[in-house]
MDAnalysis code that builds the backbone (N, CA, C; Angstrom):
import MDAnalysis as mda
import numpy as np

u = mda.Universe.empty(753, n_residues=251, atom_resindex=np.repeat(np.arange(251), 3), trajectory=True)
u.add_TopologyAttr("name", ["N", "CA", "C"] * 251)
u.add_TopologyAttr("resid", np.arange(1, 252))
u.add_TopologyAttr("resname", ["MET", "THR", "ALA", "LEU", "PRO", "ILE", "GLY", "ILE", "ILE", "VAL", "LEU", "LEU", "LEU", "VAL", "SER", "ALA", "LEU", "ILE", "PHE", "PHE", "GLY", "LEU", "ALA", "HIS", "ARG", "VAL", "LEU", "ASP", "ARG", "MET", "ARG", "MET", "SER", "ASP", "ARG", "ALA", "ALA", "LEU", "LEU", "VAL", "ILE", "ILE", "PHE", "MET", "ILE", "VAL", "GLY", "SER", "PHE", "ILE", "ASP", "ILE", "PRO", "LEU", "SER", "SER", "GLY", "ARG", "PHE", "ASN", "VAL", "SER", "LEU", "ASN", "VAL", "GLY", "GLY", "ALA", "LEU", "ILE", "PRO", "LEU", "GLY", "VAL", "ALA", "ILE", "TYR", "LEU", "LEU", "TYR", "LYS", "ALA", "GLY", "THR", "ALA", "LYS", "GLU", "TRP", "ILE", "ARG", "ALA", "LEU", "ILE", "SER", "THR", "VAL", "ILE", "THR", "GLY", "ALA", "VAL", "ILE", "PHE", "GLY", "LEU", "GLY", "ASN", "LEU", "MET", "GLY", "ARG", "GLY", "ASP", "MET", "GLU", "PRO", "GLY", "GLY", "ARG", "PHE", "PHE", "GLY", "PHE", "LEU", "ASP", "ALA", "LEU", "TRP", "VAL", "TYR", "PRO", "ILE", "ILE", "ALA", "GLY", "LEU", "VAL", "ALA", "TYR", "ILE", "ALA", "GLY", "ARG", "SER", "ARG", "ARG", "SER", "ALA", "PHE", "ILE", "ALA", "ALA", "THR", "LEU", "GLY", "LEU", "ILE", "LEU", "VAL", "ASP", "VAL", "ALA", "TYR", "LEU", "ILE", "TRP", "LEU", "VAL", "TYR", "THR", "GLY", "ALA", "PRO", "THR", "GLY", "THR", "VAL", "ALA", "ILE", "GLY", "GLY", "ALA", "GLY", "ALA", "PHE", "ASP", "GLY", "ILE", "VAL", "VAL", "ALA", "GLY", "ILE", "VAL", "ALA", "VAL", "LEU", "ILE", "ALA", "GLU", "VAL", "ILE", "GLY", "GLU", "ILE", "ARG", "GLU", "ARG", "LEU", "GLN", "GLY", "GLY", "PRO", "SER", "THR", "ASP", "ARG", "PRO", "PRO", "GLU", "LEU", "LEU", "ALA", "GLY", "LEU", "ARG", "LYS", "PRO", "MET", "SER", "GLY", "ARG", "PHE", "GLU", "ASN", "GLU", "THR", "ALA", "LYS", "GLU", "ASP", "LYS", "VAL", "PRO", "ASN", "LYS", "GLU", "GLU", "ASP", "ARG", "SER"])
u.atoms.positions = np.array([
    [55.601, 5.091, 86.399],
    [54.443, 4.403, 86.223],
    [53.382, 4.578, 85.130],
    [53.455, 3.761, 84.105],
    [52.507, 4.324, 83.161],
    [51.052, 3.310, 83.440],
    [50.263, 4.279, 83.311],
    [48.613, 4.362, 83.957],
    [48.168, 3.266, 82.663],
    [47.257, 1.992, 83.006],
    [46.716, 1.672, 82.142],
    [45.671, 2.187, 81.351],
    [44.675, 2.643, 80.620],
    [43.952, 2.724, 79.981],
    [42.219, 2.097, 80.756],
    [41.395, 2.903, 80.964],
    [40.135, 2.177, 81.526],
    [39.913, 0.876, 81.424],
    [39.660, 1.176, 79.336],
    [39.048, 0.038, 78.568],
    [39.885, -0.963, 78.947],
    [41.816, -0.982, 78.721],
    [42.690, -2.003, 78.917],
    [41.976, -2.959, 80.455],
    [42.076, -2.136, 81.615],
    [41.718, -2.836, 82.481],
    [40.105, -3.530, 82.796],
    [38.970, -2.997, 82.464],
    [37.678, -3.357, 81.985],
    [38.030, -4.596, 81.393],
    [38.587, -4.693, 80.607],
    [38.961, -5.884, 79.391],
    [39.613, -7.116, 80.158],
    [40.719, -6.277, 81.107],
    [41.678, -7.532, 81.588],
    [40.758, -8.509, 82.797],
    [39.640, -7.374, 83.376],
    [38.654, -8.313, 84.401],
    [37.844, -9.166, 84.029],
    [37.298, -8.860, 82.930],
    [35.781, -9.133, 82.254],
    [36.899, -10.753, 81.845],
    [38.059, -10.414, 81.143],
    [39.002, -11.889, 80.868],
    [38.830, -12.785, 81.910],
    [39.533, -12.293, 83.157],
    [39.407, -12.777, 84.549],
    [38.408, -13.644, 84.460],
    [37.566, -12.924, 84.917],
    [36.046, -13.326, 85.334],
    [35.405, -14.710, 84.125],
    [35.968, -14.141, 83.181],
    [35.551, -15.363, 82.034],
    [36.035, -16.379, 82.326],
    [37.568, -16.223, 82.455],
    [38.738, -17.848, 82.619],
    [38.256, -18.473, 84.150],
    [38.085, -17.783, 84.903],
    [38.120, -18.365, 86.253],
    [36.553, -18.905, 86.451],
    [35.302, -18.381, 85.612],
    [34.203, -19.019, 85.288],
    [34.649, -20.117, 85.056],
    [35.163, -20.522, 83.627],
    [35.400, -21.629, 82.753],
    [36.300, -22.901, 84.120],
    [36.910, -22.376, 84.395],
    [37.588, -23.358, 85.739],
    [36.692, -23.709, 86.175],
    [36.074, -23.117, 87.013],
    [34.805, -23.560, 87.960],
    [33.980, -24.625, 87.353],
    [33.703, -23.984, 85.934],
    [32.357, -25.297, 85.247],
    [33.444, -26.221, 85.093],
    [34.682, -26.380, 84.814],
    [35.571, -27.360, 84.716],
    [35.757, -28.428, 85.615],
    [36.075, -27.810, 86.939],
    [36.218, -28.523, 87.911],
    [34.708, -29.330, 88.423],
    [33.435, -28.379, 88.131],
    [32.412, -29.453, 88.471],
    [32.084, -30.015, 87.767],
    [32.435, -30.151, 86.364],
    [32.323, -31.331, 85.282],
    [32.815, -32.282, 85.638],
    [33.438, -32.146, 86.872],
    [34.668, -33.023, 87.461],
    [34.466, -33.857, 88.351],
    [32.607, -33.756, 88.818],
    [32.581, -34.493, 89.774],
    [32.829, -33.585, 91.301],
    [33.329, -32.184, 91.171],
    [33.695, -32.014, 92.737],
    [32.916, -31.048, 93.272],
    [32.524, -30.576, 94.351],
    [31.502, -30.078, 94.747],
    [31.915, -28.689, 94.683],
    [30.651, -27.949, 94.555],
    [30.873, -26.425, 94.169],
    [31.706, -25.918, 95.091],
    [31.399, -26.361, 96.420],
    [32.393, -25.357, 97.455],
    [33.789, -25.965, 96.902],
    [34.461, -27.460, 97.213],
    [35.444, -27.525, 97.049],
    [36.143, -26.886, 95.182],
    [35.270, -26.835, 94.290],
    [35.496, -25.656, 92.900],
    [36.565, -24.627, 93.618],
    [35.486, -24.153, 94.120],
    [35.647, -22.204, 94.540],
    [36.818, -22.504, 95.435],
    [37.064, -23.560, 96.495],
    [38.030, -23.027, 97.154],
    [39.505, -23.556, 96.303],
    [39.599, -24.117, 95.238],
    [40.794, -24.845, 94.157],
    [40.718, -23.749, 93.540],
    [39.879, -22.445, 92.931],
    [40.508, -21.674, 92.266],
    [40.345, -20.529, 93.147],
    [40.460, -20.310, 94.245],
    [40.538, -19.336, 95.261],
    [41.949, -19.411, 95.479],
    [42.900, -20.954, 95.771],
    [43.807, -21.410, 96.115],
    [45.313, -21.117, 95.039],
    [43.928, -21.273, 93.516],
    [45.000, -21.090, 92.545],
    [45.700, -19.419, 92.714],
    [44.576, -18.621, 92.579],
    [44.718, -17.242, 92.902],
    [45.988, -16.842, 93.757],
    [45.705, -17.014, 95.028],
    [46.177, -16.912, 95.897],
    [48.095, -17.349, 96.123],
    [47.755, -19.108, 95.465],
    [48.724, -19.275, 94.973],
    [50.124, -18.882, 94.155],
    [49.254, -18.071, 93.033],
    [50.250, -17.588, 91.914],
    [51.412, -16.603, 92.731],
    [51.086, -16.200, 93.696],
    [52.117, -15.071, 94.208],
    [53.067, -16.022, 95.146],
    [53.183, -17.061, 95.312],
    [54.087, -17.650, 95.744],
    [54.816, -18.973, 94.953],
    [55.947, -18.716, 95.116],
    [57.389, -19.585, 94.710],
    [57.761, -20.560, 95.622],
    [57.931, -22.171, 95.299],
    [58.803, -22.590, 96.469],
    [60.075, -22.871, 95.821],
    [61.569, -22.173, 95.942],
    [62.572, -22.722, 95.586],
    [62.993, -23.856, 95.679],
    [63.377, -24.760, 94.596],
    [63.417, -26.039, 95.064],
    [65.304, -26.765, 94.585],
    [66.314, -25.472, 93.777],
    [67.610, -25.016, 93.567],
    [67.943, -23.814, 93.162],
    [69.245, -23.573, 93.291],
    [69.355, -22.239, 92.656],
    [70.996, -22.718, 92.322],
    [71.576, -21.801, 91.957],
    [72.867, -21.948, 91.419],
    [72.821, -21.544, 90.042],
    [73.479, -22.912, 89.530],
    [73.650, -23.097, 88.059],
    [72.494, -22.818, 87.346],
    [71.409, -23.668, 88.255],
    [70.286, -24.018, 87.356],
    [69.034, -23.667, 88.634],
    [68.202, -22.467, 88.416],
    [67.219, -22.060, 89.096],
    [65.540, -22.514, 88.782],
    [65.398, -23.416, 90.094],
    [64.285, -24.598, 89.859],
    [63.280, -23.778, 90.971],
    [62.196, -23.540, 90.431],
    [60.657, -23.191, 91.496],
    [59.808, -23.394, 90.875],
    [58.575, -24.136, 91.978],
    [57.522, -24.272, 91.985],
    [56.485, -22.969, 92.289],
    [55.313, -22.730, 91.282],
    [54.660, -21.906, 91.663],
    [53.395, -22.931, 92.434],
    [52.818, -22.285, 93.723],
    [51.726, -23.068, 94.201],
    [50.501, -23.165, 93.551],
    [50.450, -21.649, 92.859],
    [48.831, -21.981, 92.405],
    [48.959, -22.401, 91.016],
    [50.295, -22.300, 90.134],
    [49.866, -22.770, 88.650],
    [50.938, -24.353, 88.513],
    [50.945, -25.080, 89.363],
    [51.679, -26.283, 89.115],
    [51.400, -26.876, 90.397],
    [51.379, -26.573, 91.921],
    [51.064, -27.332, 92.926],
    [49.676, -27.864, 92.937],
    [48.781, -26.894, 92.961],
    [47.522, -26.878, 92.731],
    [46.806, -28.080, 92.102],
    [47.372, -27.084, 90.759],
    [47.031, -28.350, 89.708],
    [47.092, -29.670, 89.796],
    [48.647, -30.285, 90.716],
    [49.310, -31.486, 90.513],
    [47.870, -31.998, 91.933],
    [47.748, -31.053, 92.728],
    [46.902, -31.807, 93.740],
    [45.559, -32.062, 93.420],
    [44.945, -31.387, 92.297],
    [43.648, -31.845, 91.711],
    [43.884, -33.048, 90.968],
    [44.604, -33.256, 89.949],
    [45.057, -34.254, 89.504],
    [45.647, -35.434, 89.831],
    [45.999, -35.469, 91.199],
    [46.522, -36.693, 92.057],
    [44.663, -37.270, 92.925],
    [44.372, -35.792, 93.544],
    [42.755, -36.064, 93.626],
    [41.547, -36.864, 92.957],
    [41.478, -36.484, 91.579],
    [40.975, -37.459, 90.248],
    [41.951, -38.576, 89.894],
    [42.884, -38.979, 90.113],
    [43.339, -40.149, 89.995],
    [43.128, -41.251, 91.290],
    [42.907, -40.342, 92.552],
    [42.681, -41.550, 93.430],
    [40.527, -42.255, 93.685],
    [40.449, -41.104, 92.444],
    [38.801, -41.040, 92.577],
    [38.536, -42.067, 91.390],
    [39.786, -42.479, 90.632],
    [39.499, -43.112, 89.637],
    [38.276, -44.004, 89.663],
    [38.247, -44.869, 90.208],
    [37.601, -45.972, 90.765],
    [37.885, -47.129, 90.302],
    [38.935, -47.403, 89.165],
    [39.065, -48.473, 88.575],
    [41.003, -48.547, 87.834],
    [41.340, -49.893, 87.833],
    [42.599, -49.586, 87.734],
    [42.960, -49.058, 86.067],
    [41.773, -49.571, 85.490],
    [41.756, -49.278, 84.241],
    [41.758, -48.284, 83.899],
    [40.916, -47.458, 84.543],
    [41.186, -45.582, 84.361],
    [42.489, -44.975, 85.000],
    [43.093, -45.723, 85.996],
    [44.262, -45.507, 86.127],
    [45.570, -45.599, 85.652],
    [45.422, -46.592, 84.732],
    [46.773, -46.827, 83.414],
    [46.336, -46.254, 82.242],
    [44.894, -45.766, 81.973],
    [44.729, -45.024, 80.940],
    [45.189, -43.659, 81.069],
    [44.744, -43.104, 82.344],
    [45.112, -41.726, 82.641],
    [47.083, -41.484, 82.675],
    [47.436, -42.279, 83.159],
    [48.755, -42.032, 83.303],
    [49.738, -42.392, 82.127],
    [49.360, -43.422, 81.101],
    [49.642, -43.492, 79.779],
    [48.962, -42.240, 78.603],
    [48.065, -41.118, 79.015],
    [47.998, -40.635, 78.514],
    [48.864, -39.155, 79.138],
    [49.303, -39.399, 79.866],
    [49.874, -38.161, 80.902],
    [51.343, -38.374, 79.910],
    [51.842, -39.600, 79.655],
    [53.207, -39.810, 79.307],
    [52.827, -39.345, 77.583],
    [52.015, -40.062, 76.921],
    [51.835, -39.724, 75.595],
    [52.003, -37.780, 75.536],
    [51.104, -37.233, 76.476],
    [50.902, -35.904, 76.343],
    [52.049, -35.337, 76.354],
    [53.049, -35.479, 77.820],
    [54.658, -35.117, 77.746],
    [54.969, -35.290, 76.583],
    [55.818, -36.414, 75.840],
    [56.141, -36.666, 74.905],
    [55.602, -35.339, 73.922],
    [54.492, -35.724, 73.149],
    [54.218, -34.918, 71.965],
    [54.627, -33.384, 72.378],
    [54.376, -32.805, 73.365],
    [54.517, -31.197, 74.048],
    [56.196, -31.105, 73.943],
    [56.957, -31.814, 74.109],
    [58.431, -32.186, 74.450],
    [58.848, -32.107, 73.136],
    [58.188, -32.812, 72.580],
    [58.739, -32.813, 70.739],
    [58.328, -31.921, 70.587],
    [57.204, -31.023, 70.170],
    [56.856, -29.768, 69.566],
    [57.721, -28.855, 70.083],
    [57.995, -28.610, 71.349],
    [59.003, -27.744, 72.048],
    [60.512, -28.064, 71.217],
    [60.852, -29.068, 70.701],
    [62.104, -28.616, 70.144],
    [62.037, -28.317, 68.985],
    [61.203, -28.875, 68.257],
    [60.311, -28.550, 66.905],
    [60.396, -26.853, 66.661],
    [59.324, -26.481, 67.548],
    [59.208, -24.813, 67.482],
    [60.167, -23.774, 67.886],
    [61.196, -24.658, 68.765],
    [62.146, -23.884, 69.294],
    [63.660, -24.223, 68.903],
    [63.666, -25.194, 67.692],
    [64.597, -25.722, 67.275],
    [66.041, -25.262, 68.526],
    [65.824, -26.666, 69.300],
    [66.858, -26.778, 70.120],
    [66.538, -26.203, 71.523],
    [65.846, -24.944, 71.648],
    [65.077, -24.332, 72.800],
    [64.090, -24.763, 73.166],
    [63.717, -25.166, 74.321],
    [62.507, -25.916, 74.500],
    [61.543, -24.643, 75.335],
    [61.913, -23.442, 75.342],
    [61.072, -22.669, 75.446],
    [60.660, -21.642, 74.824],
    [59.635, -22.150, 73.765],
    [59.273, -21.241, 72.915],
    [58.944, -20.181, 72.819],
    [59.006, -18.812, 72.017],
    [59.119, -17.264, 71.815],
    [57.829, -17.426, 70.529],
    [57.381, -15.840, 70.770],
    [57.289, -15.680, 68.801],
    [55.779, -16.158, 68.675],
    [55.399, -16.139, 67.678],
    [54.153, -16.599, 67.331],
    [54.320, -17.405, 66.480],
    [53.534, -18.907, 66.527],
    [53.085, -19.747, 65.649],
    [52.157, -19.678, 64.533],
    [52.759, -20.078, 63.339],
    [51.769, -20.053, 62.195],
    [51.775, -18.554, 61.730],
    [52.604, -17.463, 62.157],
    [52.476, -15.773, 62.117],
    [50.925, -15.503, 63.102],
    [50.776, -16.318, 63.859],
    [49.063, -15.404, 64.156],
    [48.906, -16.029, 66.184],
    [49.298, -17.500, 65.911],
    [49.273, -18.177, 67.429],
    [50.182, -17.762, 68.227],
    [50.056, -17.540, 69.589],
    [51.312, -16.848, 70.026],
    [51.800, -18.176, 70.633],
    [52.844, -18.419, 70.769],
    [53.879, -19.883, 70.807],
    [53.182, -20.564, 71.994],
    [53.202, -19.690, 73.020],
    [53.003, -19.928, 74.408],
    [51.609, -20.210, 74.755],
    [50.719, -20.308, 73.989],
    [49.267, -20.734, 74.070],
    [49.647, -22.202, 73.147],
    [50.678, -22.646, 72.432],
    [50.046, -23.728, 71.561],
    [50.681, -24.901, 72.765],
    [51.198, -24.888, 73.675],
    [51.276, -26.040, 74.425],
    [49.879, -26.567, 74.965],
    [48.915, -25.428, 75.764],
    [47.637, -25.904, 76.511],
    [46.839, -25.888, 75.261],
    [47.002, -25.891, 74.317],
    [46.023, -26.138, 73.326],
    [46.405, -27.600, 72.401],
    [48.030, -27.652, 71.970],
    [48.378, -29.187, 71.940],
    [47.987, -29.940, 73.045],
    [48.269, -30.058, 74.148],
    [48.209, -30.716, 75.042],
    [46.711, -31.490, 75.359],
    [45.963, -30.269, 75.464],
    [44.707, -30.544, 75.397],
    [43.843, -31.572, 74.555],
    [44.270, -31.316, 73.276],
    [43.911, -32.243, 72.314],
    [44.271, -33.610, 72.319],
    [45.559, -33.719, 72.458],
    [46.481, -34.979, 72.379],
    [46.050, -35.624, 73.935],
    [45.620, -35.207, 75.396],
    [45.146, -35.330, 76.448],
    [43.715, -36.262, 76.351],
    [42.704, -35.271, 75.316],
    [41.457, -35.689, 75.318],
    [41.283, -36.800, 74.633],
    [42.498, -37.244, 73.351],
    [42.395, -38.236, 72.305],
    [42.901, -39.574, 72.729],
    [44.079, -39.851, 73.930],
    [44.389, -40.219, 74.781],
    [43.659, -41.165, 75.934],
    [43.164, -39.562, 76.660],
    [42.097, -40.106, 77.505],
    [40.750, -40.546, 77.635],
    [40.404, -40.005, 76.559],
    [39.024, -40.171, 76.469],
    [37.596, -39.746, 77.524],
    [37.844, -39.064, 78.273],
    [37.383, -38.637, 79.194],
    [37.371, -37.164, 80.435],
    [36.830, -37.055, 80.628],
    [37.251, -35.514, 81.296],
    [38.055, -35.245, 82.163],
    [38.026, -36.449, 83.270],
    [38.679, -36.610, 84.216],
    [40.358, -37.324, 83.497],
    [40.674, -38.213, 82.656],
    [41.586, -38.417, 81.897],
    [42.567, -37.314, 81.300],
    [41.450, -36.994, 80.734],
    [42.071, -35.545, 79.868],
    [42.618, -34.254, 80.416],
    [42.082, -34.194, 82.141],
    [42.862, -32.862, 82.957],
    [43.401, -33.903, 83.409],
    [44.027, -34.704, 83.605],
    [45.437, -35.765, 84.400],
    [46.171, -35.268, 83.593],
    [46.084, -36.046, 82.204],
    [46.846, -36.251, 81.290],
    [47.473, -34.483, 80.953],
    [46.723, -34.067, 80.602],
    [47.096, -32.075, 80.099],
    [48.103, -31.889, 81.252],
    [47.503, -31.725, 82.635],
    [48.056, -30.897, 83.713],
    [49.419, -31.531, 83.782],
    [49.558, -32.831, 84.236],
    [50.371, -33.696, 84.571],
    [51.777, -33.679, 83.510],
    [50.993, -33.838, 82.091],
    [51.778, -33.938, 81.031],
    [52.829, -32.427, 80.841],
    [52.005, -31.595, 80.824],
    [53.182, -30.237, 81.068],
    [54.106, -30.422, 82.396],
    [53.421, -30.917, 83.044],
    [54.649, -30.786, 84.355],
    [55.942, -31.782, 84.092],
    [55.292, -32.913, 82.906],
    [56.758, -33.413, 82.649],
    [57.528, -33.081, 81.850],
    [56.843, -31.798, 81.097],
    [57.753, -31.481, 80.290],
    [58.811, -30.762, 80.723],
    [58.098, -29.483, 81.869],
    [58.971, -29.050, 82.852],
    [60.556, -30.035, 83.336],
    [60.045, -30.656, 84.022],
    [60.651, -32.053, 84.364],
    [61.717, -32.110, 83.572],
    [61.541, -32.725, 81.904],
    [62.181, -32.926, 80.975],
    [63.089, -31.797, 80.629],
    [62.567, -30.856, 80.812],
    [63.239, -29.324, 80.190],
    [64.613, -29.291, 80.987],
    [64.433, -29.401, 82.610],
    [65.283, -29.462, 83.698],
    [66.512, -30.322, 83.181],
    [66.243, -31.944, 82.794],
    [67.005, -33.004, 82.477],
    [67.563, -32.647, 80.787],
    [66.840, -31.817, 80.533],
    [67.573, -31.488, 79.006],
    [68.263, -30.538, 79.160],
    [68.549, -29.831, 80.311],
    [69.265, -28.229, 80.199],
    [70.625, -29.126, 81.011],
    [70.139, -30.161, 81.819],
    [72.040, -30.587, 82.140],
    [72.496, -31.417, 81.249],
    [71.670, -32.562, 80.635],
    [72.367, -33.381, 79.818],
    [72.737, -32.737, 78.699],
    [72.483, -31.436, 78.288],
    [73.287, -30.550, 77.270],
    [74.545, -29.888, 77.541],
    [74.718, -29.704, 79.149],
    [75.596, -29.254, 80.018],
    [75.481, -27.336, 79.483],
    [74.330, -27.275, 79.443],
    [73.930, -25.775, 79.707],
    [74.364, -25.176, 80.901],
    [75.255, -23.755, 80.454],
    [75.961, -23.095, 82.005],
    [74.856, -23.131, 82.635],
    [73.994, -21.848, 82.299],
    [72.739, -22.078, 83.212],
    [71.318, -22.174, 82.552],
    [70.583, -21.637, 83.843],
    [69.042, -22.242, 83.518],
    [67.917, -21.887, 84.089],
    [66.689, -21.731, 83.683],
    [65.876, -21.243, 84.852],
    [64.523, -22.162, 84.497],
    [63.979, -22.703, 85.589],
    [62.889, -23.718, 85.288],
    [61.680, -23.512, 86.541],
    [60.807, -22.755, 85.817],
    [59.996, -22.237, 86.445],
    [58.938, -23.044, 86.676],
    [58.731, -24.060, 87.194],
    [57.179, -24.877, 86.903],
    [55.767, -24.200, 87.526],
    [54.948, -23.773, 86.324],
    [54.018, -23.612, 87.094],
    [54.161, -21.434, 87.117],
    [55.128, -20.885, 86.790],
    [55.608, -19.947, 86.873],
    [54.810, -18.629, 86.601],
    [53.911, -19.068, 85.449],
    [52.526, -17.950, 85.486],
    [51.524, -17.955, 86.198],
    [51.389, -18.522, 87.306],
    [50.672, -19.041, 88.079],
    [48.897, -19.394, 87.826],
    [47.795, -19.004, 88.376],
    [46.976, -19.394, 87.841],
    [46.370, -18.865, 86.407],
    [46.996, -18.751, 85.334],
    [47.390, -18.357, 84.112],
    [48.054, -19.405, 83.579],
    [48.695, -19.948, 84.124],
    [50.110, -20.898, 83.810],
    [49.503, -21.872, 82.130],
    [50.237, -22.290, 81.697],
    [50.037, -22.936, 80.775],
    [49.302, -24.668, 81.360],
    [49.807, -25.261, 82.458],
    [49.521, -25.994, 83.030],
    [47.973, -26.217, 83.714],
    [47.674, -24.941, 83.846],
    [46.303, -24.513, 84.459],
    [45.078, -24.415, 83.218],
    [45.909, -23.588, 82.164],
    [45.082, -23.860, 80.800],
    [45.012, -24.883, 80.211],
    [45.941, -26.144, 80.483],
    [45.842, -26.761, 79.650],
    [44.499, -27.913, 79.870],
    [44.388, -27.820, 81.471],
    [43.573, -28.622, 81.982],
    [42.197, -28.179, 81.389],
    [42.241, -26.739, 82.133],
    [40.889, -26.323, 81.238],
    [40.429, -27.054, 79.623],
    [41.687, -26.068, 79.048],
    [41.214, -26.972, 77.513],
    [41.096, -28.058, 77.242],
    [41.727, -29.159, 78.165],
    [41.367, -30.489, 77.746],
    [40.273, -30.896, 78.323],
    [39.095, -30.589, 79.158],
    [38.090, -30.334, 79.903],
    [36.916, -30.029, 78.947],
    [36.974, -29.087, 78.150],
    [36.591, -28.247, 76.970],
    [36.156, -29.128, 75.945],
    [37.319, -29.589, 75.308],
    [37.323, -30.484, 74.355],
    [36.947, -31.668, 74.488],
    [36.699, -32.136, 75.832],
    [36.083, -33.617, 75.920],
    [34.315, -32.957, 75.978],
    [34.079, -32.216, 76.389],
    [32.892, -32.028, 76.826],
    [32.051, -31.371, 75.395],
    [33.193, -30.823, 74.659],
    [32.592, -30.642, 73.191],
    [32.059, -31.972, 71.944],
    [33.723, -32.796, 72.003],
    [33.366, -33.676, 71.475],
    [32.598, -35.151, 71.940],
    [32.460, -35.206, 73.255],
    [31.354, -36.030, 74.161],
    [30.474, -35.745, 73.674],
    [29.938, -34.813, 73.796],
    [28.325, -34.326, 73.231],
    [28.051, -34.692, 71.787],
    [28.831, -34.240, 70.676],
    [28.873, -34.915, 69.532],
    [28.837, -36.206, 69.610],
    [30.015, -36.927, 70.077],
    [29.784, -38.482, 70.239],
    [28.515, -38.860, 70.437],
    [28.003, -38.693, 71.738],
    [26.533, -38.961, 71.905],
    [25.770, -38.796, 70.898],
    [25.957, -37.599, 70.936],
    [24.435, -37.481, 69.554],
    [24.792, -38.456, 68.507],
    [26.006, -38.912, 68.044],
    [26.104, -39.747, 66.668],
    [25.941, -41.144, 66.858],
    [25.985, -41.583, 68.105],
    [25.405, -42.892, 68.556],
    [24.385, -43.150, 69.415],
    [23.988, -41.834, 69.632],
    [22.394, -42.178, 69.740],
    [22.086, -42.183, 71.310],
    [23.338, -41.490, 72.160],
    [23.261, -41.605, 73.943],
    [24.177, -42.123, 74.446],
    [24.194, -41.848, 75.622],
    [26.032, -42.508, 76.522],
    [26.307, -43.761, 76.407],
    [27.025, -44.342, 76.963],
    [27.451, -45.539, 76.739],
    [26.690, -46.505, 78.067],
    [26.336, -47.566, 77.938],
    [25.703, -48.177, 79.519],
    [26.504, -49.214, 79.677],
    [27.748, -49.210, 79.167],
    [28.476, -50.618, 79.939],
    [29.434, -49.652, 80.639],
    [29.017, -49.529, 82.225],
    [29.507, -48.948, 82.828],
    [29.776, -49.472, 84.236],
    [31.061, -49.785, 84.924],
    [31.597, -50.477, 86.039],
    [30.856, -49.711, 87.014],
    [30.271, -50.884, 88.361],
    [29.959, -50.192, 89.391],
    [30.883, -48.778, 90.109],
    [32.144, -49.650, 90.362],
    [33.143, -48.731, 91.272],
    [33.529, -47.490, 90.462],
    [33.396, -47.582, 88.922],
    [33.632, -46.166, 88.467],
    [32.779, -45.732, 88.676],
    [31.390, -45.614, 88.104],
    [29.946, -44.893, 88.479],
    [30.139, -44.445, 90.093],
    [30.603, -44.780, 90.752],
    [30.933, -44.437, 92.479],
    [32.209, -43.253, 92.413],
    [32.924, -43.604, 91.373],
    [33.788, -42.291, 91.539],
    [33.508, -41.416, 90.937],
    [32.878, -41.884, 89.985],
    [32.245, -40.584, 89.089],
    [31.150, -39.412, 90.239],
    [30.384, -40.177, 90.943],
    [29.474, -38.995, 91.728],
    [30.194, -37.685, 92.249],
    [29.027, -36.887, 92.094],
    [29.609, -35.915, 92.538],
    [29.557, -35.612, 94.394],
    [30.525, -34.935, 94.904],
    [30.430, -35.044, 96.603],
    [28.695, -34.077, 96.487],
    [28.169, -34.517, 97.592],
    [26.944, -33.729, 98.103],
    [26.816, -34.264, 99.281],
    [25.727, -33.632, 99.961],
    [25.464, -33.526, 101.777],
    [25.118, -35.212, 101.885],
    [25.162, -35.354, 103.269],
    [24.787, -37.024, 103.794],
    [23.123, -37.427, 103.472],
    [22.666, -36.279, 103.571],
    [21.059, -36.892, 103.334],
    [20.841, -37.222, 101.892],
    [21.335, -36.840, 101.316],
    [21.304, -37.035, 99.851],
    [21.824, -38.564, 99.395],
    [23.135, -38.657, 100.064],
    [23.480, -40.035, 99.661],
    [22.592, -41.040, 99.554],
    [21.657, -41.544, 99.939],
    [21.015, -42.436, 99.971],
    [20.169, -42.608, 99.110],
    [19.517, -41.536, 98.764],
    [18.766, -41.243, 97.772],
    [19.644, -41.095, 96.040],
    [20.913, -41.204, 96.194],
    [21.404, -41.519, 94.681],
    [22.362, -42.388, 94.724],
    [22.111, -43.317, 95.464],
    [22.672, -44.652, 95.805],
    [22.369, -45.409, 94.473],
    [20.943, -45.729, 94.636],
    [20.631, -45.979, 93.411],
    [20.200, -45.628, 92.196],
    [20.630, -44.490, 91.860],
    [20.877, -43.756, 90.441],
    [22.277, -44.100, 89.980],
    [23.274, -44.633, 90.603],
    [24.625, -44.459, 90.525],
    [24.728, -45.942, 89.531],
    [23.508, -46.721, 89.685],
    [23.566, -48.207, 88.734],
    [22.875, -47.938, 87.485],
    [22.386, -46.304, 86.969],
    [21.956, -46.445, 86.068],
    [22.854, -44.999, 85.470],
    [23.604, -44.782, 84.191],
    [24.308, -44.199, 83.992],
    [23.475, -42.998, 83.275],
    [23.755, -41.959, 83.428],
    [23.310, -41.068, 82.470],
    [24.360, -39.758, 82.072],
    [24.154, -39.340, 81.085],
    [24.824, -38.199, 80.142],
    [26.056, -37.925, 80.733],
    [25.567, -36.999, 81.850],
    [26.989, -36.470, 82.430],
    [27.771, -37.701, 82.961],
    [27.618, -38.839, 83.475],
    [28.833, -39.613, 83.537],
    [29.189, -40.507, 82.695],
    [29.014, -40.142, 81.682],
    [29.753, -40.965, 80.303],
    [30.656, -40.345, 79.910],
    [30.800, -38.874, 80.138],
    [31.986, -38.098, 79.524],
    [32.690, -37.544, 80.960],
    [32.578, -38.240, 82.092],
    [33.392, -37.735, 83.111],
    [35.077, -38.555, 83.134],
])
């Protein structure tokens, strides 16, 4: 076995720390408690080593716990906490739009093969194109951190499901569909993080241009946006929910 140079090992460790640091910040920004955000990251890391086989034979289909099941659970939780039917509908429509755009992009890039490889535009690794495009489309369609995360993660899961349907429809003799197969570094996870970071940057710019956050926020939506905290602080923050702040406007 070839040993990696110490410089490469250090670089990989630093990159991982930065990546999971961003992941923790993203989950925290979506009103998850610090403990819950940390547990999600731990589960993603541990779950990266667990693949659940869904089918075998002609088509091998598997679901990675860290790269797909945990992000799916977070997306469902965020849908549950959406607060209003309008947020639900917007998030689900954004999911379909994101999935459709990425599926079409895969056909364009892969020229019939939905699993792209090589480099896009000569310098960008094709496997990074999906998360970046998904993040952009998800934010444009969802217009909030929560909807963007939901649309980006569920959108890429839809793409994997669509890929399986495409294999069956085209009569492919064999095929492999590894949903979230890259674990905590899978495109599904990266897309969700990228989508929220884009929402953070664009939301900040939009607020500055319009002179502050929007003040027209339904009470039920504000309740869903409140970050979980201990019981002794709930009464103190109940009144604050009626007054929107900068953080809530982009959640």
